py3Dmol code that shows the C-alpha trace and the ligand (Angstrom):
import py3Dmol

protein = """\
ATOM      1  CA  UNK A   1       0.000   0.000   0.000  1.00  0.00           C
ATOM      2  CA  UNK A   2       2.825   2.397   0.881  1.00  0.00           C
ATOM      3  CA  UNK A   3       4.524   1.614  -2.422  1.00  0.00           C
ATOM      4  CA  UNK A   4       1.271   2.281  -4.295  1.00  0.00           C
ATOM      5  CA  UNK A   5       0.934   5.660  -2.616  1.00  0.00           C
ATOM      6  CA  UNK A   6       4.502   6.609  -3.588  1.00  0.00           C
ATOM      7  CA  UNK A   7       3.872   5.546  -7.214  1.00  0.00           C
ATOM      8  CA  UNK A   8       0.744   7.666  -7.475  1.00  0.00           C
ATOM      9  CA  UNK A   9       2.598  10.620  -5.952  1.00  0.00           C
ATOM     10  CA  UNK A  10       5.411  10.531  -8.524  1.00  0.00           C
ATOM     11  CA  UNK A  11       2.939   9.920 -11.370  1.00  0.00           C
ATOM     12  CA  UNK A  12       0.914  12.974 -10.299  1.00  0.00           C
ATOM     13  CA  UNK A  13       4.064  15.051 -10.092  1.00  0.00           C
ATOM     14  CA  UNK A  14       4.957  14.088 -13.651  1.00  0.00           C
ATOM     15  CA  UNK A  15       1.458  14.779 -14.945  1.00  0.00           C
ATOM     16  CA  UNK A  16       1.322  18.182 -13.267  1.00  0.00           C
ATOM     17  CA  UNK A  17       3.883  19.296 -15.868  1.00  0.00           C
ATOM     18  CA  UNK A  18       1.413  18.426 -18.638  1.00  0.00           C
ATOM     19  CA  UNK A  19      -1.349  20.702 -17.384  1.00  0.00           C
ATOM     20  CA  UNK A  20      -1.608  23.506 -19.929  1.00  0.00           C
ATOM     21  CA  UNK A  21      -5.237  24.627 -19.944  1.00  0.00           C
ATOM     22  CA  UNK A  22      -8.619  24.155 -18.329  1.00  0.00           C
ATOM     23  CA  UNK A  23      -9.163  20.867 -20.172  1.00  0.00           C
ATOM     24  CA  UNK A  24      -5.976  19.147 -18.928  1.00  0.00           C
ATOM     25  CA  UNK A  25      -6.533  20.601 -15.458  1.00  0.00           C
ATOM     26  CA  UNK A  26      -9.977  19.008 -15.337  1.00  0.00           C
ATOM     27  CA  UNK A  27      -8.521  15.694 -16.518  1.00  0.00           C
ATOM     28  CA  UNK A  28      -6.059  15.857 -13.622  1.00  0.00           C
ATOM     29  CA  UNK A  29      -8.863  16.537 -11.137  1.00  0.00           C
ATOM     30  CA  UNK A  30     -10.989  13.673 -12.450  1.00  0.00           C
ATOM     31  CA  UNK A  31      -8.110  11.205 -12.300  1.00  0.00           C
ATOM     32  CA  UNK A  32      -6.894  12.008  -8.768  1.00  0.00           C
ATOM     33  CA  UNK A  33      -9.295  14.155  -6.795  1.00  0.00           C
ATOM     34  CA  UNK A  34     -12.839  13.379  -7.916  1.00  0.00           C
ATOM     35  CA  UNK A  35     -15.235  11.090  -6.052  1.00  0.00           C
ATOM     36  CA  UNK A  36     -14.133   8.113  -8.165  1.00  0.00           C
ATOM     37  CA  UNK A  37     -10.534   9.297  -8.415  1.00  0.00           C
ATOM     38  CA  UNK A  38      -7.425   7.493  -7.263  1.00  0.00           C
ATOM     39  CA  UNK A  39      -7.261   9.275  -3.900  1.00  0.00           C
ATOM     40  CA  UNK A  40     -10.726   8.123  -2.824  1.00  0.00           C
ATOM     41  CA  UNK A  41      -9.954   4.575  -4.011  1.00  0.00           C
ATOM     42  CA  UNK A  42      -6.905   4.598  -1.731  1.00  0.00           C
ATOM     43  CA  UNK A  43      -8.994   5.791   1.225  1.00  0.00           C
ATOM     44  CA  UNK A  44     -11.383   2.897   0.535  1.00  0.00           C
ATOM     45  CA  UNK A  45      -8.450   0.446   0.553  1.00  0.00           C
ATOM     46  CA  UNK A  46      -7.146   2.080   3.721  1.00  0.00           C
ATOM     47  CA  UNK A  47     -10.164   0.730   5.640  1.00  0.00           C
ATOM     48  CA  UNK A  48      -8.806  -2.851   5.235  1.00  0.00           C
ATOM     49  CA  UNK A  49      -5.224  -2.067   6.222  1.00  0.00           C
ATOM     50  CA  UNK A  50      -4.166  -3.995   9.335  1.00  0.00           C
ATOM     51  CA  UNK A  51      -3.982  -2.210  12.627  1.00  0.00           C
ATOM     52  CA  UNK A  52      -0.131  -2.121  13.014  1.00  0.00           C
ATOM     53  CA  UNK A  53       0.392  -0.433   9.596  1.00  0.00           C
ATOM     54  CA  UNK A  54      -2.546   2.024   9.882  1.00  0.00           C
ATOM     55  CA  UNK A  55      -0.544   4.818  11.481  1.00  0.00           C
ATOM     56  CA  UNK A  56       2.237   4.809   8.892  1.00  0.00           C
ATOM     57  CA  UNK A  57      -0.044   4.333   5.859  1.00  0.00           C
ATOM     58  CA  UNK A  58      -2.504   6.920   7.116  1.00  0.00           C
ATOM     59  CA  UNK A  59       0.244   9.531   7.458  1.00  0.00           C
ATOM     60  CA  UNK A  60       1.538   8.821   3.974  1.00  0.00           C
ATOM     61  CA  UNK A  61      -1.983   8.908   2.543  1.00  0.00           C
ATOM     62  CA  UNK A  62      -2.661  12.298   4.116  1.00  0.00           C
ATOM     63  CA  UNK A  63       0.606  13.670   2.682  1.00  0.00           C
ATOM     64  CA  UNK A  64      -0.496  12.455  -0.763  1.00  0.00           C
ATOM     65  CA  UNK A  65      -3.859  14.155  -0.364  1.00  0.00           C
ATOM     66  CA  UNK A  66      -2.195  17.451   0.566  1.00  0.00           C
ATOM     67  CA  UNK A  67       0.318  17.291  -2.273  1.00  0.00           C
ATOM     68  CA  UNK A  68      -2.347  16.436  -4.901  1.00  0.00           C
ATOM     69  CA  UNK A  69      -4.535  19.304  -3.725  1.00  0.00           C
ATOM     70  CA  UNK A  70      -1.500  21.626  -3.812  1.00  0.00           C
ATOM     71  CA  UNK A  71      -0.656  20.647  -7.397  1.00  0.00           C
ATOM     72  CA  UNK A  72      -4.266  21.197  -8.409  1.00  0.00           C
ATOM     73  CA  UNK A  73      -4.532  24.622  -6.730  1.00  0.00           C
ATOM     74  CA  UNK A  74      -1.236  25.880  -8.178  1.00  0.00           C
ATOM     75  CA  UNK A  75      -2.063  24.730 -11.685  1.00  0.00           C
ATOM     76  CA  UNK A  76      -5.569  26.211 -11.471  1.00  0.00           C
ATOM     77  CA  UNK A  77      -4.101  29.589 -10.507  1.00  0.00           C
ATOM     78  CA  UNK A  78      -1.742  29.489 -13.493  1.00  0.00           C
ATOM     79  CA  UNK A  79      -4.377  28.465 -16.021  1.00  0.00           C
ATOM     80  CA  UNK A  80      -6.884  31.117 -14.946  1.00  0.00           C
ATOM     81  CA  UNK A  81      -4.415  33.998 -14.630  1.00  0.00           C
ATOM     82  CA  UNK A  82      -2.843  32.894 -17.919  1.00  0.00           C
ATOM     83  CA  UNK A  83      -6.019  34.140 -19.572  1.00  0.00           C
ATOM     84  CA  UNK A  84      -5.617  37.670 -18.222  1.00  0.00           C
ATOM     85  CA  UNK A  85      -4.278  40.256 -20.695  1.00  0.00           C
ATOM     86  CA  UNK A  86      -1.260  40.933 -18.429  1.00  0.00           C
ATOM     87  CA  UNK A  87       0.241  37.598 -19.300  1.00  0.00           C
ATOM     88  CA  UNK A  88      -0.567  37.767 -22.980  1.00  0.00           C
ATOM     89  CA  UNK A  89       0.746  40.084 -25.666  1.00  0.00           C
ATOM     90  CA  UNK A  90      -2.121  42.034 -27.279  1.00  0.00           C
ATOM     91  CA  UNK A  91      -3.545  40.755 -30.539  1.00  0.00           C
ATOM     92  CA  UNK A  92      -2.870  43.679 -32.845  1.00  0.00           C
ATOM     93  CA  UNK A  93      -4.911  42.137 -35.650  1.00  0.00           C
ATOM     94  CA  UNK A  94      -8.207  42.599 -33.726  1.00  0.00           C
ATOM     95  CA  UNK A  95     -10.429  45.451 -34.967  1.00  0.00           C
ATOM     96  CA  UNK A  96     -10.152  48.583 -32.810  1.00  0.00           C
ATOM     97  CA  UNK A  97     -12.861  50.337 -30.795  1.00  0.00           C
ATOM     98  CA  UNK A  98     -14.562  53.010 -32.904  1.00  0.00           C
ATOM     99  CA  UNK A  99     -15.109  56.455 -31.389  1.00  0.00           C
ATOM    100  CA  UNK A 100     -17.695  58.836 -32.792  1.00  0.00           C
ATOM    101  CA  UNK A 101     -15.988  62.041 -33.801  1.00  0.00           C
ATOM    102  CA  UNK A 102     -17.763  65.227 -32.751  1.00  0.00           C
ATOM    103  CA  UNK A 103     -18.394  67.852 -35.437  1.00  0.00           C
ATOM    104  CA  UNK A 104     -19.608  71.413 -35.518  1.00  0.00           C
ATOM    105  CA  UNK A 105     -23.374  71.819 -35.434  1.00  0.00           C
ATOM    106  CA  UNK A 106     -24.982  72.696 -38.766  1.00  0.00           C
ATOM    107  CA  UNK A 107     -25.989  76.146 -37.415  1.00  0.00           C
ATOM    108  CA  UNK A 108     -22.422  76.922 -36.292  1.00  0.00           C
ATOM    109  CA  UNK A 109     -21.084  75.759 -39.647  1.00  0.00           C
ATOM    110  CA  UNK A 110     -23.490  78.095 -41.467  1.00  0.00           C
ATOM    111  CA  UNK A 111     -22.628  81.061 -39.203  1.00  0.00           C
ATOM    112  CA  UNK A 112     -18.921  80.422 -39.797  1.00  0.00           C
ATOM    113  CA  UNK A 113     -19.420  80.237 -43.542  1.00  0.00           C
ATOM    114  CA  UNK A 114     -21.591  83.372 -43.747  1.00  0.00           C
ATOM    115  CA  UNK A 115     -19.336  85.488 -41.518  1.00  0.00           C
ATOM    116  CA  UNK A 116     -16.315  84.395 -43.530  1.00  0.00           C
ATOM    117  CA  UNK A 117     -17.998  85.526 -46.756  1.00  0.00           C
ATOM    118  CA  UNK A 118     -18.622  88.988 -45.269  1.00  0.00           C
ATOM    119  CA  UNK A 119     -15.195  89.187 -43.635  1.00  0.00           C
ATOM    120  CA  UNK A 120     -13.649  88.875 -47.114  1.00  0.00           C
ATOM    121  CA  UNK A 121     -15.250  92.221 -48.032  1.00  0.00           C
ATOM    122  CA  UNK A 122     -14.228  94.013 -44.866  1.00  0.00           C
ATOM    123  CA  UNK A 123     -17.007  93.293 -42.347  1.00  0.00           C
ATOM    124  CA  UNK A 124     -16.092  92.723 -38.700  1.00  0.00           C
ATOM    125  CA  UNK A 125     -17.947  90.330 -36.383  1.00  0.00           C
ATOM    126  CA  UNK A 126     -19.813  91.725 -33.359  1.00  0.00           C
ATOM    127  CA  UNK A 127     -21.948  89.543 -31.103  1.00  0.00           C
ATOM    128  CA  UNK A 128     -24.079  91.848 -28.947  1.00  0.00           C
ATOM    129  CA  UNK A 129     -26.137  90.768 -25.917  1.00  0.00           C
ATOM    130  CA  UNK A 130     -28.946  88.223 -25.738  1.00  0.00           C
ATOM    131  CA  UNK A 131     -30.470  90.106 -22.790  1.00  0.00           C
ATOM    132  CA  UNK A 132     -31.300  93.600 -23.953  1.00  0.00           C
ATOM    133  CA  UNK A 133     -33.217  96.585 -22.680  1.00  0.00           C
ATOM    134  CA  UNK A 134     -36.341  97.858 -24.334  1.00  0.00           C
ATOM    135  CA  UNK A 135     -34.557 100.980 -25.517  1.00  0.00           C
ATOM    136  CA  UNK A 136     -31.964  99.147 -27.640  1.00  0.00           C
ATOM    137  CA  UNK A 137     -34.362  96.455 -28.827  1.00  0.00           C
ATOM    138  CA  UNK A 138     -37.217  98.809 -29.836  1.00  0.00           C
ATOM    139  CA  UNK A 139     -37.006 102.566 -29.175  1.00  0.00           C
ATOM    140  CA  UNK A 140     -33.601 103.209 -30.711  1.00  0.00           C
ATOM    141  CA  UNK A 141     -34.692 101.188 -33.737  1.00  0.00           C
ATOM    142  CA  UNK A 142     -37.607 103.504 -34.347  1.00  0.00           C
ATOM    143  CA  UNK A 143     -40.194 100.997 -33.144  1.00  0.00           C
ATOM    144  CA  UNK A 144     -42.925 103.062 -31.440  1.00  0.00           C
ATOM    145  CA  UNK A 145     -44.634 102.204 -28.156  1.00  0.00           C
ATOM    146  CA  UNK A 146     -47.788 100.988 -29.844  1.00  0.00           C
ATOM    147  CA  UNK A 147     -46.013  98.642 -32.276  1.00  0.00           C
ATOM    148  CA  UNK A 148     -47.468  95.096 -32.024  1.00  0.00           C
ATOM    149  CA  UNK A 149     -44.019  93.448 -31.837  1.00  0.00           C
ATOM    150  CA  UNK A 150     -43.577  95.018 -28.372  1.00  0.00           C
ATOM    151  CA  UNK A 151     -46.543  93.021 -27.124  1.00  0.00           C
ATOM    152  CA  UNK A 152     -46.070  90.414 -24.381  1.00  0.00           C
ATOM    153  CA  UNK A 153     -47.508  87.912 -26.882  1.00  0.00           C
ATOM    154  CA  UNK A 154     -44.416  88.329 -29.021  1.00  0.00           C
ATOM    155  CA  UNK A 155     -41.623  89.302 -26.655  1.00  0.00           C
ATOM    156  CA  UNK A 156     -40.183  87.614 -23.555  1.00  0.00           C
ATOM    157  CA  UNK A 157     -39.850  90.334 -20.916  1.00  0.00           C
ATOM    158  CA  UNK A 158     -37.492  89.579 -18.021  1.00  0.00           C
ATOM    159  CA  UNK A 159     -37.874  92.273 -15.385  1.00  0.00           C
ATOM    160  CA  UNK A 160     -38.476  95.949 -15.052  1.00  0.00           C
ATOM    161  CA  UNK A 161     -36.496  98.674 -13.278  1.00  0.00           C
ATOM    162  CA  UNK A 162     -38.892 101.534 -13.569  1.00  0.00           C
ATOM    163  CA  UNK A 163     -40.716 102.798 -16.627  1.00  0.00           C
ATOM    164  CA  UNK A 164     -37.735 103.168 -18.941  1.00  0.00           C
ATOM    165  CA  UNK A 165     -35.729 100.121 -17.948  1.00  0.00           C
ATOM    166  CA  UNK A 166     -37.503  96.989 -19.103  1.00  0.00           C
ATOM    167  CA  UNK A 167     -35.250  94.027 -19.772  1.00  0.00           C
ATOM    168  CA  UNK A 168     -36.100  91.393 -22.367  1.00  0.00           C
ATOM    169  CA  UNK A 169     -34.633  88.624 -24.504  1.00  0.00           C
ATOM    170  CA  UNK A 170     -33.691  90.328 -27.755  1.00  0.00           C
ATOM    171  CA  UNK A 171     -36.238  89.711 -30.502  1.00  0.00           C
ATOM    172  CA  UNK A 172     -33.721  90.390 -33.263  1.00  0.00           C
ATOM    173  CA  UNK A 173     -29.987  91.003 -33.632  1.00  0.00           C
ATOM    174  CA  UNK A 174     -30.609  94.657 -34.593  1.00  0.00           C
ATOM    175  CA  UNK A 175     -30.022  96.165 -31.099  1.00  0.00           C
ATOM    176  CA  UNK A 176     -26.380  95.225 -31.698  1.00  0.00           C
ATOM    177  CA  UNK A 177     -26.367  97.802 -34.554  1.00  0.00           C
ATOM    178  CA  UNK A 178     -27.298 100.496 -32.030  1.00  0.00           C
ATOM    179  CA  UNK A 179     -24.623  99.362 -29.568  1.00  0.00           C
ATOM    180  CA  UNK A 180     -21.936  99.421 -32.263  1.00  0.00           C
ATOM    181  CA  UNK A 181     -22.963 102.880 -33.513  1.00  0.00           C
ATOM    182  CA  UNK A 182     -23.136 104.278 -29.960  1.00  0.00           C
ATOM    183  CA  UNK A 183     -19.513 103.287 -29.449  1.00  0.00           C
ATOM    184  CA  UNK A 184     -17.916 103.937 -32.858  1.00  0.00           C
ATOM    185  CA  UNK A 185     -17.764 106.694 -35.414  1.00  0.00           C
ATOM    186  CA  UNK A 186     -18.353 105.814 -39.091  1.00  0.00           C
ATOM    187  CA  UNK A 187     -17.246 104.030 -41.169  1.00  0.00           C
ATOM    188  CA  UNK A 188     -18.976 101.042 -39.573  1.00  0.00           C
ATOM    189  CA  UNK A 189     -19.017  97.641 -41.250  1.00  0.00           C
ATOM    190  CA  UNK A 190     -20.193  94.832 -38.955  1.00  0.00           C
ATOM    191  CA  UNK A 191     -21.857  91.457 -39.156  1.00  0.00           C
ATOM    192  CA  UNK A 192     -23.812  90.240 -36.089  1.00  0.00           C
ATOM    193  CA  UNK A 193     -24.638  86.535 -35.737  1.00  0.00           C
ATOM    194  CA  UNK A 194     -26.586  85.228 -32.741  1.00  0.00           C
ATOM    195  CA  UNK A 195     -29.648  83.814 -31.016  1.00  0.00           C
ATOM    196  CA  UNK A 196     -32.916  85.723 -30.889  1.00  0.00           C
ATOM    197  CA  UNK A 197     -36.123  84.983 -28.962  1.00  0.00           C
ATOM    198  CA  UNK A 198     -39.818  85.214 -29.815  1.00  0.00           C
ATOM    199  CA  UNK A 199     -42.793  84.236 -27.731  1.00  0.00           C
ATOM    200  CA  UNK A 200     -44.238  81.967 -30.394  1.00  0.00           C
ATOM    201  CA  UNK A 201     -46.117  78.675 -30.382  1.00  0.00           C
ATOM    202  CA  UNK A 202     -43.755  75.806 -31.234  1.00  0.00           C
ATOM    203  CA  UNK A 203     -44.419  74.212 -34.611  1.00  0.00           C
ATOM    204  CA  UNK A 204     -42.498  72.741 -37.525  1.00  0.00           C
ATOM    205  CA  UNK A 205     -41.932  76.320 -38.774  1.00  0.00           C
ATOM    206  CA  UNK A 206     -41.299  78.260 -35.575  1.00  0.00           C
ATOM    207  CA  UNK A 207     -39.593  77.939 -32.201  1.00  0.00           C
ATOM    208  CA  UNK A 208     -39.243  80.258 -29.200  1.00  0.00           C
ATOM    209  CA  UNK A 209     -35.699  80.976 -30.368  1.00  0.00           C
ATOM    210  CA  UNK A 210     -33.709  80.847 -33.584  1.00  0.00           C
ATOM    211  CA  UNK A 211     -30.550  82.343 -35.113  1.00  0.00           C
ATOM    212  CA  UNK A 212     -30.188  85.512 -37.110  1.00  0.00           C
ATOM    213  CA  UNK A 213     -27.334  87.151 -38.885  1.00  0.00           C
ATOM    214  CA  UNK A 214     -27.394  90.872 -39.347  1.00  0.00           C
ATOM    215  CA  UNK A 215     -25.216  93.294 -41.272  1.00  0.00           C
ATOM    216  CA  UNK A 216     -24.664  97.055 -41.053  1.00  0.00           C
ATOM    217  CA  UNK A 217     -22.634  99.365 -43.242  1.00  0.00           C
ATOM    218  CA  UNK A 218     -22.454 103.112 -42.530  1.00  0.00           C
ATOM    219  CA  UNK A 219     -20.232 105.634 -44.265  1.00  0.00           C
ATOM    220  CA  UNK A 220     -20.422 108.710 -46.438  1.00  0.00           C
ATOM    221  CA  UNK A 221     -22.254 108.098 -49.736  1.00  0.00           C
ATOM    222  CA  UNK A 222     -23.386 104.525 -49.072  1.00  0.00           C
ATOM    223  CA  UNK A 223     -26.149 103.901 -51.600  1.00  0.00           C
ATOM    224  CA  UNK A 224     -28.926 101.426 -52.290  1.00  0.00           C
ATOM    225  CA  UNK A 225     -26.859  99.960 -55.129  1.00  0.00           C
ATOM    226  CA  UNK A 226     -24.092  99.182 -52.592  1.00  0.00           C
ATOM    227  CA  UNK A 227     -26.699  97.218 -50.642  1.00  0.00           C
ATOM    228  CA  UNK A 228     -27.804  95.329 -53.731  1.00  0.00           C
ATOM    229  CA  UNK A 229     -24.225  94.623 -54.803  1.00  0.00           C
ATOM    230  CA  UNK A 230     -23.285  93.329 -51.343  1.00  0.00           C
ATOM    231  CA  UNK A 231     -26.274  91.006 -51.092  1.00  0.00           C
ATOM    232  CA  UNK A 232     -25.782  89.816 -54.647  1.00  0.00           C
ATOM    233  CA  UNK A 233     -22.142  88.947 -53.844  1.00  0.00           C
ATOM    234  CA  UNK A 234     -23.228  87.094 -50.684  1.00  0.00           C
ATOM    235  CA  UNK A 235     -25.958  85.098 -52.440  1.00  0.00           C
ATOM    236  CA  UNK A 236     -23.574  83.996 -55.206  1.00  0.00           C
ATOM    237  CA  UNK A 237     -20.918  82.938 -52.662  1.00  0.00           C
ATOM    238  CA  UNK A 238     -23.345  81.125 -50.394  1.00  0.00           C
ATOM    239  CA  UNK A 239     -26.037  79.683 -52.655  1.00  0.00           C
ATOM    240  CA  UNK A 240     -24.390  79.364 -56.053  1.00  0.00           C
ATOM    241  CA  UNK A 241     -22.489  81.234 -58.727  1.00  0.00           C
ATOM    242  CA  UNK A 242     -25.154  81.698 -61.382  1.00  0.00           C
ATOM    243  CA  UNK A 243     -28.148  82.588 -59.240  1.00  0.00           C
ATOM    244  CA  UNK A 244     -29.936  85.889 -59.658  1.00  0.00           C
ATOM    245  CA  UNK A 245     -31.180  87.934 -56.697  1.00  0.00           C
ATOM    246  CA  UNK A 246     -34.006  90.450 -56.481  1.00  0.00           C
ATOM    247  CA  UNK A 247     -35.368  92.983 -54.011  1.00  0.00           C
ATOM    248  CA  UNK A 248     -39.069  93.515 -53.304  1.00  0.00           C
ATOM    249  CA  UNK A 249     -40.460  96.588 -51.498  1.00  0.00           C
ATOM    250  CA  UNK A 250     -41.243  95.995 -47.827  1.00  0.00           C
ATOM    251  CA  UNK A 251     -41.461  97.816 -44.495  1.00  0.00           C
ATOM    252  CA  UNK A 252     -39.328  97.828 -41.319  1.00  0.00           C
ATOM    253  CA  UNK A 253     -39.385 100.671 -38.760  1.00  0.00           C
ATOM    254  CA  UNK A 254     -35.590 100.971 -38.752  1.00  0.00           C
ATOM    255  CA  UNK A 255     -34.940 101.123 -42.524  1.00  0.00           C
ATOM    256  CA  UNK A 256     -36.264 103.441 -45.227  1.00  0.00           C
ATOM    257  CA  UNK A 257     -36.721 102.348 -47.953  1.00  0.00           C
ATOM    258  CA  UNK A 258     -36.999  98.679 -46.964  1.00  0.00           C
ATOM    259  CA  UNK A 259     -36.952  95.515 -49.057  1.00  0.00           C
ATOM    260  CA  UNK A 260     -37.208  91.753 -48.895  1.00  0.00           C
ATOM    261  CA  UNK A 261     -34.428  89.951 -50.687  1.00  0.00           C
ATOM    262  CA  UNK A 262     -34.984  86.810 -52.738  1.00  0.00           C
ATOM    263  CA  UNK A 263     -32.573  84.466 -54.437  1.00  0.00           C
ATOM    264  CA  UNK A 264     -33.446  82.254 -57.399  1.00  0.00           C
ATOM    265  CA  UNK A 265     -34.485  78.798 -56.179  1.00  0.00           C
ATOM    266  CA  UNK A 266     -31.302  76.734 -56.285  1.00  0.00           C
ATOM    267  CA  UNK A 267     -33.284  73.525 -55.806  1.00  0.00           C
ATOM    268  CA  UNK A 268     -35.123  73.714 -59.127  1.00  0.00           C
ATOM    269  CA  UNK A 269     -32.836  76.208 -60.921  1.00  0.00           C
ATOM    270  CA  UNK A 270     -35.723  78.722 -60.809  1.00  0.00           C
ATOM    271  CA  UNK A 271     -38.031  76.430 -62.784  1.00  0.00           C
ATOM    272  CA  UNK A 272     -40.512  76.193 -59.891  1.00  0.00           C
ATOM    273  CA  UNK A 273     -40.856  73.462 -57.281  1.00  0.00           C
ATOM    274  CA  UNK A 274     -42.720  72.618 -54.054  1.00  0.00           C
ATOM    275  CA  UNK A 275     -40.098  74.349 -51.856  1.00  0.00           C
ATOM    276  CA  UNK A 276     -40.252  77.683 -53.711  1.00  0.00           C
ATOM    277  CA  UNK A 277     -44.031  77.282 -54.050  1.00  0.00           C
ATOM    278  CA  UNK A 278     -43.604  77.242 -57.851  1.00  0.00           C
ATOM    279  CA  UNK A 279     -42.416  80.866 -57.933  1.00  0.00           C
ATOM    280  CA  UNK A 280     -38.756  80.090 -58.733  1.00  0.00           C
ATOM    281  CA  UNK A 281     -37.661  82.396 -55.868  1.00  0.00           C
ATOM    282  CA  UNK A 282     -36.682  81.822 -52.224  1.00  0.00           C
ATOM    283  CA  UNK A 283     -36.884  84.559 -49.613  1.00  0.00           C
ATOM    284  CA  UNK A 284     -33.611  84.988 -47.709  1.00  0.00           C
ATOM    285  CA  UNK A 285     -34.199  88.036 -45.506  1.00  0.00           C
ATOM    286  CA  UNK A 286     -35.015  91.711 -45.057  1.00  0.00           C
ATOM    287  CA  UNK A 287     -32.910  94.789 -45.745  1.00  0.00           C
ATOM    288  CA  UNK A 288     -32.962  98.514 -46.409  1.00  0.00           C
ATOM    289  CA  UNK A 289     -31.279 101.886 -45.986  1.00  0.00           C
ATOM    290  CA  UNK A 290     -30.853 102.851 -42.317  1.00  0.00           C
ATOM    291  CA  UNK A 291     -33.677 105.167 -41.261  1.00  0.00           C
ATOM    292  CA  UNK A 292     -32.326 108.701 -40.557  1.00  0.00           C
ATOM    293  CA  UNK A 293     -34.242 108.630 -37.239  1.00  0.00           C
ATOM    294  CA  UNK A 294     -32.047 105.721 -36.110  1.00  0.00           C
ATOM    295  CA  UNK A 295     -28.920 107.768 -36.922  1.00  0.00           C
ATOM    296  CA  UNK A 296     -30.276 110.637 -34.803  1.00  0.00           C
ATOM    297  CA  UNK A 297     -30.701 108.253 -31.833  1.00  0.00           C
ATOM    298  CA  UNK A 298     -26.995 107.306 -31.902  1.00  0.00           C
ATOM    299  CA  UNK A 299     -25.732 110.799 -32.645  1.00  0.00           C
ATOM    300  CA  UNK A 300     -24.809 110.343 -36.329  1.00  0.00           C
ATOM    301  CA  UNK A 301     -25.581 113.220 -38.665  1.00  0.00           C
ATOM    302  CA  UNK A 302     -28.086 111.858 -41.253  1.00  0.00           C
ATOM    303  CA  UNK A 303     -27.066 114.564 -43.701  1.00  0.00           C
ATOM    304  CA  UNK A 304     -23.471 113.422 -43.615  1.00  0.00           C
ATOM    305  CA  UNK A 305     -23.844 109.633 -43.377  1.00  0.00           C
ATOM    306  CA  UNK A 306     -25.958 106.978 -45.028  1.00  0.00           C
ATOM    307  CA  UNK A 307     -25.943 103.242 -44.524  1.00  0.00           C
ATOM    308  CA  UNK A 308     -27.653  99.961 -45.159  1.00  0.00           C
ATOM    309  CA  UNK A 309     -28.686  97.053 -42.931  1.00  0.00           C
ATOM    310  CA  UNK A 310     -29.818  93.523 -43.655  1.00  0.00           C
ATOM    311  CA  UNK A 311     -30.756  90.447 -41.685  1.00  0.00           C
ATOM    312  CA  UNK A 312     -31.692  86.844 -42.273  1.00  0.00           C
ATOM    313  CA  UNK A 313     -32.790  83.812 -40.277  1.00  0.00           C
ATOM    314  CA  UNK A 314     -30.203  81.019 -40.304  1.00  0.00           C
ATOM    315  CA  UNK A 315     -32.647  78.126 -39.799  1.00  0.00           C
ATOM    316  CA  UNK A 316     -35.043  79.472 -42.446  1.00  0.00           C
ATOM    317  CA  UNK A 317     -32.115  79.734 -44.856  1.00  0.00           C
ATOM    318  CA  UNK A 318     -30.817  76.228 -44.154  1.00  0.00           C
ATOM    319  CA  UNK A 319     -34.169  74.424 -44.284  1.00  0.00           C
ATOM    320  CA  UNK A 320     -34.669  74.656 -48.066  1.00  0.00           C
ATOM    321  CA  UNK A 321     -30.925  74.302 -48.724  1.00  0.00           C
ATOM    322  CA  UNK A 322     -30.778  70.851 -47.081  1.00  0.00           C
ATOM    323  CA  UNK A 323     -34.455  69.871 -47.430  1.00  0.00           C
ATOM    324  CA  UNK A 324     -35.016  69.969 -43.627  1.00  0.00           C
ATOM    325  CA  UNK A 325     -38.785  69.721 -43.088  1.00  0.00           C
ATOM    326  CA  UNK A 326     -39.007  70.670 -39.382  1.00  0.00           C
ATOM    327  CA  UNK A 327     -37.137  73.447 -37.519  1.00  0.00           C
ATOM    328  CA  UNK A 328     -37.184  71.383 -34.312  1.00  0.00           C
ATOM    329  CA  UNK A 329     -34.720  68.894 -35.863  1.00  0.00           C
ATOM    330  CA  UNK A 330     -31.935  71.469 -35.364  1.00  0.00           C
ATOM    331  CA  UNK A 331     -32.257  71.235 -31.568  1.00  0.00           C
ATOM    332  CA  UNK A 332     -33.260  67.656 -30.810  1.00  0.00           C
ATOM    333  CA  UNK A 333     -29.613  66.511 -30.894  1.00  0.00           C
ATOM    334  CA  UNK A 334     -30.535  63.339 -32.747  1.00  0.00           C
ATOM    335  CA  UNK A 335     -27.175  61.971 -33.853  1.00  0.00           C
ATOM    336  CA  UNK A 336     -28.752  60.510 -37.019  1.00  0.00           C
ATOM    337  CA  UNK A 337     -29.693  64.046 -38.087  1.00  0.00           C
ATOM    338  CA  UNK A 338     -26.505  65.793 -36.926  1.00  0.00           C
ATOM    339  CA  UNK A 339     -24.015  63.413 -38.523  1.00  0.00           C
ATOM    340  CA  UNK A 340     -25.352  64.151 -42.003  1.00  0.00           C
ATOM    341  CA  UNK A 341     -23.691  67.557 -41.983  1.00  0.00           C
TER     342      UNK A 341
END
"""
ligand_1 = """\
1
ZN
Zn -37.780 75.792 -56.562
"""
view = py3Dmol.view(width=600, height=400)
view.addModel(protein, "pdb")
view.setStyle({"model": 0}, {"cartoon": {"style": "trace"}})
view.addModel(ligand_1, "xyz")
view.setStyle({"model": 1}, {"stick": {}})
view.zoomTo()
view.show()
């Protein structure tokens, strides 16, 4: 019996060197340590060992049990930790983890592109304030007290500090024109991009805020044909080389005369389509010669200086350009929408 125990011990020691993975480890366990394994068979045989030898055989059998368990535990440790990346060189042929690259929002891209077009002809960028006072948003722009746009239904008022100090969220970028003219002497040539706010019901065509871009040029002898030439240059740079532009008479309190500007529909090459309502023209914004009353408010002499101003909505301009059916898509941050631009 003692000899048998010694044989199994040396056999197990030899076989421990063959354990390479979970499969061979399990084979080792089944052969020696399982219920029907060699160790249990020996314990069964031990029951019939005669009394004098029991002490010696029992000791030897216990040593075997300990050494088999030790081999098993050590090999198990090695096989399991062998699977950890620390013990393995990385497989450089595996495909990498893909990261989504962030990009500029479509609105920011458009503002960048438009300001760059105007910067090429000498316009500077001014941003203005989103919180304005009533004076800069309305009064200084020749918008009288009774004008409907001053109504609470259209304008978000913030708080009031007495009769002449009502604060509001600017309803257009035009108060920035006043702030620039208050601080600088002509010539003035600025472009003002930014957010504006209107108290409007949310729909596919309108939101409580959107983006505008505004331009102002004041100098001696600035004429209506300068306005037309500037807008024509912009439309060709932004919408397409061969597109015609046109001006239609309109009204704004802060310009006189005023006009709406249209560009030929670039979607149907002016043939007429659903987007341009079969007119062949798309409206891009309002413009006009600065009203002399506005010059008086900022201390410019209307007999010495003339100027023009124009403004357009960014979202309204981009919607037909990219076939975007709903203005809300710009702000829902749906990655499927955003990554197209
Ligand atoms: Zn069209």
